C-alpha positions in Angstrom: 0.0 0.0 0.0 1.3 3.4 -0.9 2.3 5.6 1.9 0.1 8.6 2.6 1.1 11.9 4.1 -0.9 14.3 6.3 -0.1 17.4 8.3 -1.3 15.8 11.6 -2.0 12.2 12.5 -4.3 11.7 15.5 -4.3 8.2 16.9 -7.6 7.5 18.7 -11.1 8.9 17.8 -12.4 9.0 21.3 -13.6 11.9 23.4 -10.4 13.9 23.0 -9.4 12.8 19.5 -12.6 13.7 17.7 -12.7 17.2 19.2 -9.0 17.7 18.4 -9.5 16.6 14.8 -12.4 19.0 14.4 -10.6 22.0 15.8 -7.5 21.5 13.7 -9.3 20.8 10.5 -11.6 23.8 10.9 -8.8 26.3 11.4 -8.2 28.8 8.6 -5.3 27.0 7.0 -7.2 23.8 6.9 -4.4 21.3 7.6 -4.9 17.8 6.5 -5.7 15.5 9.4 -5.7 11.7 9.6 -7.9 10.3 12.4 -7.4 6.7 13.2 -9.8 4.5 15.3 -9.3 0.9 16.4 -13.1 0.3 16.3 -15.8 1.0 13.8 -18.6 3.5 13.4 -21.3 2.5 16.0 -24.9 2.2 15.0 -28.1 1.7 17.0 -30.6 4.4 18.0 -31.0 3.0 21.5 -27.5 4.0 22.3 -28.6 7.6 22.4 -31.6 7.2 24.7 -31.3 8.6 28.3 -32.9 5.4 29.5 -29.9 3.4 28.3 -27.2 5.5 29.9 -26.3 2.7 32.3 -27.0 -0.2 29.9 -25.0 0.6 26.8 -21.9 -1.3 28.0 -23.9 -4.5 28.6 -25.9 -4.1 25.4 -22.9 -3.5 23.1 -19.8 -5.4 24.2 -18.6 -5.0 20.6 -18.0 -1.3 21.5 -15.8 -2.1 24.5 -12.1 -3.1 24.5 -12.9 -5.6 27.2 -10.1 -4.8 29.6 -10.0 -6.4 33.1 -7.7 -5.5 35.9 -5.4 -7.8 37.8 -6.6 -9.2 41.1 -7.0 -6.1 43.3 -5.4 -6.4 46.8 -7.7 -3.7 48.3 -10.8 -5.4 46.9 -10.5 -9.0 48.2 -8.5 -10.0 45.1 -11.4 -9.2 42.8 -10.7 -8.4 39.1 -12.5 -5.3 37.9 -13.8 -5.1 34.3 -12.6 -1.8 32.9 -14.8 -0.5 30.1 -13.1 1.5 27.3 -15.1 2.6 24.3 -14.1 1.1 20.9 -15.5 3.0 17.9 -15.8 6.5 16.7 -16.5 8.5 19.8 -14.5 6.2 22.1 -15.8 6.1 25.7 -18.2 8.9 25.0 -20.3 6.2 23.3 -20.6 4.2 26.5 -20.3 6.6 29.4 -23.1 7.9 31.6 -23.0 11.3 29.9 -22.4 13.4 33.0 -20.9 16.7 32.1 -19.1 18.3 35.1 -16.1 20.6 35.1 -14.9 19.9 38.6 -13.5 22.4 41.0 -11.7 25.6 40.0 -9.1 24.5 42.5 -8.4 21.4 40.4 -7.1 23.5 37.5 -5.2 25.9 39.7 -3.4 22.9 41.2 -2.9 21.5 37.7 -1.1 24.8 36.8 1.1 24.5 39.9 2.1 20.9 39.1 3.2 21.7 35.5 5.0 25.0 36.3 2.5 27.1 34.4 3.5 30.7 34.7 1.6 31.8 31.6 -1.8 30.8 32.9 -2.4 28.1 30.3 -3.9 25.8 32.9 -5.4 28.2 35.4 -9.1 28.1 36.1 -9.6 31.4 34.4 -8.2 30.0 31.1 -9.7 26.6 31.4 -13.1 28.0 32.1 -13.0 29.9 28.8 -12.0 26.7 27.0 -15.0 24.9 28.5 -17.2 27.6 27.0 -15.8 26.9 23.5 -16.7 23.2 23.8 -20.4 23.3 24.9 -23.8 24.4 23.6 -25.5 24.9 26.9 -29.3 24.7 27.0 -30.6 26.9 29.8 -34.3 26.0 29.2 -34.3 22.5 30.6 -34.5 23.5 34.3 -37.1 26.3 33.9 -39.6 24.2 35.8 -37.3 23.7 38.8 -35.1 26.7 38.9 -35.0 26.6 42.7 -33.0 23.4 42.4 -30.9 24.1 39.2 -30.2 27.2 37.2 -27.0 27.2 35.1 -27.9 30.6 33.7 -26.5 32.0 37.0 -23.0 31.6 35.6 -21.4 32.1 32.1 -21.4 29.0 29.9 -20.8 28.5 26.2 -23.7 28.4 23.7 -21.9 28.0 20.4 -19.9 24.8 20.9 -20.6 21.4 19.4 -21.3 19.4 22.6 -24.9 19.6 23.7 -25.1 20.2 27.4 -28.2 20.7 29.6 -30.6 19.5 32.2 -33.8 17.4 31.7 -37.0 19.4 31.0 -38.7 17.2 33.7 -37.4 15.5 36.8 -38.2 11.9 37.5 -40.8 11.2 40.1 -39.6 11.6 43.7 -36.5 13.6 42.9 -37.7 17.0 44.0 -39.0 16.1 47.5 -35.9 14.0 48.1 -33.6 16.9 47.3 -35.6 19.3 49.4 -35.5 16.9 52.4 -31.7 16.8 52.3 -31.6 20.6 52.1 -33.8 20.8 55.2 -31.3 18.6 56.9 -28.5 21.0 56.2 -27.1 20.3 52.8 -27.0 23.3 50.5 -28.5 23.4 47.0 -25.9 24.1 44.3 -27.8 25.7 41.4 -24.9 25.3 39.1 -22.5 22.4 39.7 -20.4 23.8 36.8 -19.7 27.1 38.6 -16.2 26.1 39.6 -17.6 25.2 43.1 -19.2 21.7 42.9 -19.9 21.5 46.7 -23.6 21.0 47.4 -26.6 19.1 46.2 -27.9 19.5 42.7 -29.0 18.2 39.3 -26.2 16.9 37.2 -25.8 18.4 33.7 -25.3 15.9 31.0 -24.4 15.7 27.3 -28.0 14.8 26.3 -30.2 17.0 24.2 -33.8 16.4 23.1 -32.4 14.4 20.2 -30.5 12.1 22.6 -26.9 11.6 23.6 -24.1 13.7 22.2 -20.9 11.7 21.7 -17.6 13.2 20.6 -18.2 11.7 17.2 -21.7 13.0 16.7 -20.6 16.4 17.9 -17.4 16.7 15.8 -17.4 14.3 12.9 -20.9 14.4 11.3 -20.0 17.1 8.9 -16.2 16.5 8.7 -14.6 18.6 6.0 -12.6 17.2 3.1 -9.3 17.7 4.9 -10.2 15.2 7.6 -9.5 11.6 6.7 -10.8 8.8 9.0 -9.5 5.3 9.1 -11.7 2.9 11.2 -10.7 -0.6 12.3 -7.2 0.9 12.3 -5.2 -0.1 15.4 -1.8 1.5 15.4 1.0 -0.9 16.3 4.2 1.0 15.4 5.7 4.4 15.1 7.9 5.4 12.2 11.1 7.0 13.5 13.6 9.3 12.0 16.3 9.5 14.7 14.5 10.8 17.8 11.5 12.1 15.8 8.3 10.2 15.2 7.3 10.9 11.6 4.5 8.4 11.1 2.6 5.2 12.1 1.9 1.7 10.9 -1.3 -0.1 11.8 -1.6 -3.8 12.7 -3.1 -4.6 9.3 -0.1 -2.9 7.5 -1.5 0.5 6.6 1.0 3.3 7.1 1.0 7.1 7.0 3.5 9.9 7.7 3.0 13.3 9.4 4.4 16.5 8.0 3.9 18.2 11.4 3.1 15.9 14.3 1.7 12.6 15.5 -0.7 13.0 18.4 -1.8 10.1 20.6 -5.4 10.3 22.0 -5.8 6.7 23.1 -6.8 7.3 26.7 -5.2 6.4 30.0 -4.8 2.7 29.2 -4.0 2.5 25.5 -1.8 5.6 25.2 0.9 4.3 27.7 0.6 0.8 26.1 1.4 2.3 22.7 4.3 4.4 24.0 5.7 1.3 25.8 5.4 -0.9 22.7 7.4 1.7 20.8 10.3 2.0 23.2 9.1 5.0 25.2 9.0 4.2 28.9 11.0 2.7 31.8 14.1 1.0 30.3 14.2 -1.6 33.1 10.7 -2.8 32.0 11.2 -2.6 28.2 14.6 -4.3 27.8 13.6 -7.6 29.3 10.7 -7.8 26.8 13.2 -7.3 23.9 11.9 -3.8 23.1 14.4 -1.3 21.8 14.5 1.6 24.2 14.1 4.8 22.3 13.6 7.1 25.3 13.9 6.1 29.0 10.8 7.7 30.5 10.1 6.1 34.0 6.7 7.7 34.3 5.0 6.0 31.3 2.2 3.9 32.7 2.8 4.9 36.3 0.7 7.0 38.6 -2.8 5.8 37.5 -5.4 7.6 39.5 -9.1 7.0 39.5 -12.3 7.6 41.4 -13.9 4.6 43.2 -17.6 3.9 43.7 -20.0 1.5 45.3 -23.7 1.0 44.8 -26.2 0.6 47.6 -29.9 -0.2 47.0 -33.1 -0.4 49.0 -36.5 -1.8 48.1 -39.2 0.8 48.8 -42.9 1.3 48.4 -44.1 2.0 44.8 -45.1 5.6 45.6 -41.5 6.8 45.6 -41.0 6.4 41.8 -42.3 4.3 38.9 -39.0 2.9 37.7 -39.6 -0.8 38.6 -43.2 -0.7 37.3 -41.9 0.5 34.0 -38.7 -1.6 33.7 -40.4 -4.9 34.6 -43.3 -4.3 32.1 -42.4 -5.7 28.7 -45.3 -3.9 27.0 -44.4 -0.5 28.4 -40.7 -1.0 27.5 -41.6 -1.9 23.9 -43.8 1.1 23.6 -41.1 3.3 25.0 -38.5 2.0 22.6 -40.9 2.5 19.6 -41.6 6.1 20.7 -37.9 6.9 21.0 -37.0 5.4 17.7 -39.8 7.4 16.0 -39.3 10.9 17.4 -37.2 10.7 20.6 -40.1 11.0 23.0 -41.8 8.8 25.6 -40.5 7.0 28.7 -37.0 6.4 27.3 -36.6 10.2 27.1 -37.5 10.6 30.8 -36.2 7.6 32.7 -32.6 8.1 33.8 -32.5 11.5 32.2 -31.9 13.5 35.3 -29.2 12.3 37.7 -29.1 14.1 41.0 -26.7 14.0 43.9 -24.0 16.1 45.3 -20.4 16.8 46.3 -19.8 16.8 50.0 -17.1 18.3 52.2 -16.6 16.0 55.1 -16.8 17.9 58.5 -13.7 17.4 60.7 -11.5 16.1 57.8 -8.4 17.9 59.3 -8.8 15.9 62.5 -8.5 12.4 60.9 -5.1 10.8 61.5 -5.2 9.5 57.9 -5.4 13.2 56.8 -2.6 14.3 59.1 -0.2 11.8 57.5 -0.6 13.3 54.0 2.0 15.7 52.6 1.4 19.3 53.6 0.6 20.5 50.0 -2.1 17.7 49.7 -3.6 18.7 53.0 -3.7 22.4 51.9 -5.5 21.4 48.7 -8.0 19.1 50.3 -9.1 21.7 52.9 -9.9 24.4 50.3 -13.6 25.3 50.4 -14.3 24.3 46.8 -12.7 20.8 47.0 -15.2 18.1 48.0 -14.3 15.0 50.0 -16.8 12.6 48.3 -19.7 12.5 45.9 -23.0 10.8 46.0 -25.7 10.0 43.4 -29.2 9.2 44.7 -31.2 7.9 41.8 -29.1 5.3 39.9 -30.1 2.1 38.2 -31.2 -1.1 40.1 -28.2 -2.8 41.6 -27.5 -5.7 41.5 -29.0 -6.0 38.0 -31.9 -8.5 37.8 -33.0 -8.1 41.4 -36.6 -9.2 41.8 -38.9 -6.9 43.9 -42.4 -7.5 45.3 -45.3 -6.4 43.2 -46.1 -2.8 43.7 -42.7 -1.9 45.1 -39.8 -0.1 43.5 -36.2 0.7 44.4 -33.8 3.5 45.2 -30.1 3.0 44.4 -27.4 5.3 45.9 -23.8 5.5 44.8 -20.9 6.8 47.0 -17.8 8.0 45.2 -14.3 8.6 46.6 -12.9 11.9 45.4 -9.2 12.8 45.4 -7.8 9.3 45.8 -4.3 8.9 47.1 -3.9 5.2 45.9 -2.2 4.9 42.5 -2.0 2.1 40.0 -0.1 1.3 36.8 -0.3 0.1 33.2 2.4 -2.2 32.0 2.9 -4.6 29.1 2.1 -8.2 29.2 4.5 -8.9 26.3 6.0 -7.1 23.3 3.0 -8.1 21.1 0.6 -5.3 20.2 -2.4 -7.6 20.2 -1.9 -8.6 23.9 -3.9 -6.6 26.4 -2.0 -4.6 29.0 -1.5 -5.4 32.6 -3.9 -3.1 34.6 -3.3 -2.6 38.3 -5.8 -0.2 39.8 -4.7 -0.6 43.4 -8.0 0.9 44.7 -8.3 1.5 48.5 -4.7 0.6 49.2 -3.9 4.0 50.8 -5.0 4.6 54.4 -6.6 7.9 53.5 -8.7 6.3 50.7 -9.9 3.5 53.0 -11.0 6.0 55.7 -12.7 8.5 53.4 -14.5 5.9 51.4 -15.8 4.4 54.7 -17.1 7.9 55.6 -18.6 8.4 52.2 -20.5 5.1 52.3 -21.7 5.8 55.9 -22.7 9.4 55.2 -24.5 8.5 51.9 -26.4 5.6 53.4 -27.3 7.2 56.6 -28.4 10.6 55.2 -30.5 9.0 52.4 -32.1 6.1 54.1 -33.0 8.2 57.1 -34.5 11.0 55.0 -38.0 11.9 56.1 -39.3 11.3 52.6 -37.5 7.9 52.1 -37.3 6.2 55.5 -41.1 5.5 55.9 -41.1 3.7 52.6 -38.1 1.4 53.0 -39.1 -2.3 52.8 -35.6 -3.9 52.9 -32.0 -3.5 52.1 -31.1 -5.0 48.8 -27.4 -4.1 48.9 -25.7 -2.3 51.8 -23.4 -2.8 54.8 -24.5 -5.1 57.6 -24.1 -2.2 60.0 -22.5 1.2 60.1 -19.6 -0.1 62.3 -16.2 0.5 60.8 -15.5 -3.2 60.2 -18.8 -3.8 58.5 -18.5 -0.8 56.2 -14.9 -1.6 55.3 -15.8 -5.2 54.5 -18.7 -4.0 52.3 -16.3 -1.6 50.5 -13.8 -4.4 49.8 -16.4 -6.7 48.4 -18.4 -4.1 46.4 -16.2 -1.2 45.4 -15.6 -0.8 41.7 -14.5 1.6 39.1 -16.0 4.8 37.7 -13.8 4.5 34.6 -12.1 7.9 35.2 -8.5 6.8 34.9 -5.9 9.4 34.4 -2.2 10.3 35.0 -0.5 7.4 33.2 1.4 9.8 30.9 1.4 12.6 33.4 2.0 16.2 32.5 4.7 17.9 34.6 7.4 20.6 34.9 11.0 20.4 33.9 13.0 18.2 36.3 10.0 16.1 37.3 11.3 12.6 36.7 7.8 11.1 36.7 6.5 13.5 34.0 5.9 12.1 30.5 4.7 15.3 28.7 5.4 19.0 29.3 2.6 21.6 29.8 2.3 21.8 26.0 1.6 18.0 25.6 5.0 17.2 24.1 6.4 13.8 25.0 9.8 14.4 26.7 12.8 13.3 24.7 10.9 12.8 21.5 10.2 15.2 18.6 7.0 15.3 16.6 4.9 13.4 19.3 2.3 14.7 21.7 -0.2 13.0 24.0 -3.7 14.6 24.3 -6.1 12.6 26.5 -6.8 11.8 30.2 -3.5 10.1 30.6 -1.8 13.5 30.9 -4.0 14.7 33.8 -1.7 15.4 36.8 -4.7 15.7 39.2 -7.9 13.7 39.7 -10.5 16.3 39.0 -13.6 16.4 41.2 -16.1 15.5 38.6 -17.0 12.8 36.0 -14.1 13.2 33.6 -15.9 13.4 30.2 -15.7 17.2 30.5 -12.0 17.0 31.5 -11.2 14.9 28.5 -12.9 17.5 26.3 -11.1 20.4 27.8 -7.7 18.7 27.5 -8.3 18.4 23.8 -9.6 22.0 23.5 -6.5 23.4 25.3 -4.3 21.3 23.0 -6.1 22.5 19.9 -5.6 26.1 20.9 -1.9 25.6 21.6 -1.4 23.8 18.3 -3.3 26.4 16.2 -1.3 29.1 17.9 2.0 27.3 17.5 1.6 26.5 13.8 -0.3 29.7 13.1 -3.2 27.9 11.6 -5.6 30.8 12.0 -5.7 34.5 11.3 -3.8 36.9 13.5 -7.1 38.2 14.9 -8.2 34.7 15.9 -4.8 33.9 17.4 -4.9 37.0 19.5 -8.1 35.9 21.1 -6.6 32.5 22.2 
């Protein structure tokens, strides 16, 4: 096959890669962009329905890379399935579509980590970049503005990613939120204000037409200068000295880059690809027979991720109509038909409006596990806008398939650990590109994480099950700790904790002299020319959110830097960046 040449080659058409391809290709100079994706173009209208936000992974295993962790020492040796999207749009196809920025303090800390004196990663700059990504719909919450009102803060309305709130809340949500507020938790009208602390309705990347993926947002009207290869898994880099000048796919296709090769494979596949091509810890690569191009000890190290656990109770049917709907085949069939016809009906409402909150744990500073943390970490964790944990109060039935008594329904709560201190790794199983990597998550192996997750479970369970609008209706515990004693809660966590699929940090961004840093603050891989990494693997902090929005803003920041560096737009446009 004849070799083809492009200005930019982007490896990975996921959340970050699709946006980056769009931004570069739409710049004034219209550079040629090759976008490669290991999967295909997904199809199926049901993937876009709010009702299926929790079910897409189970319904479409063909769109998942099928990764599984090693036995986890902090989770009773359990292996954790780790979903990664495979297809145009990547994990934005299969995620739960939550769209949250995180805390302003996350990005200010990011800037400190990477030695950012120019303000490229400060909250002020990143907030502007979020505005360029999104098309915010302020009308969704007009019926419940006392609980959610994003118009109270500036947001973008000209971006490609549809963001908003459901036009109607599911049954029971409003009184349940109001009950928590009466018990002392504050309402947060805009969880994307830069201060996520409080209870609120979670914005999502759903519109009235359904779910927005990075592919539907950025590739539907791709210009002629964008070239897309699907079923194209990159195996090798083409080198010219210390410069990466092209790629070769597993099936033998090859292409060269006139300017740069940019890796957007995500926190698992990006380090794997770098390692396979000799970029990583020499002491790991040499025994596998891999020629070491650049000894970068940080590749694949420092994996950080949020941790969750589900908890469920069976309740009287007046709380909500979820189980009555989900267990009725006729209603489900009617809902599916209505959605496929004109995106209306129960599939448009059910699971459309997640609500929950980000909580700052009182007395955090007095915990011995906190006192043993480094001083800079302590200072960050005690900032007013940095939550300790997250909860969601209206998730899907867990465990799936649980049978309830006729006339009853369920409530499922999720507790999430924020700011984990445990770290994991991605390493190679062999030098073969087709072999899956070794994934060690190491959840709940740090004393701080164990303690905070215990408190998160206890606080979530206690506050919600004792709520005056929930407690009278509870019939039984479906899934929860045997008691609120430390030992019982910890045992429950070890047996039930799992992933939120928010991995980052495996090709961490950092300042000069940081031996663990893989890329600089401009996404350039250290010691290599012509190669950048633009995805969640570069994130040096675990942002306090669901990381879809973080992946988008990483790509947006990279696009602005590349357009400016290569002067791909007019002087007027460049001056505004």
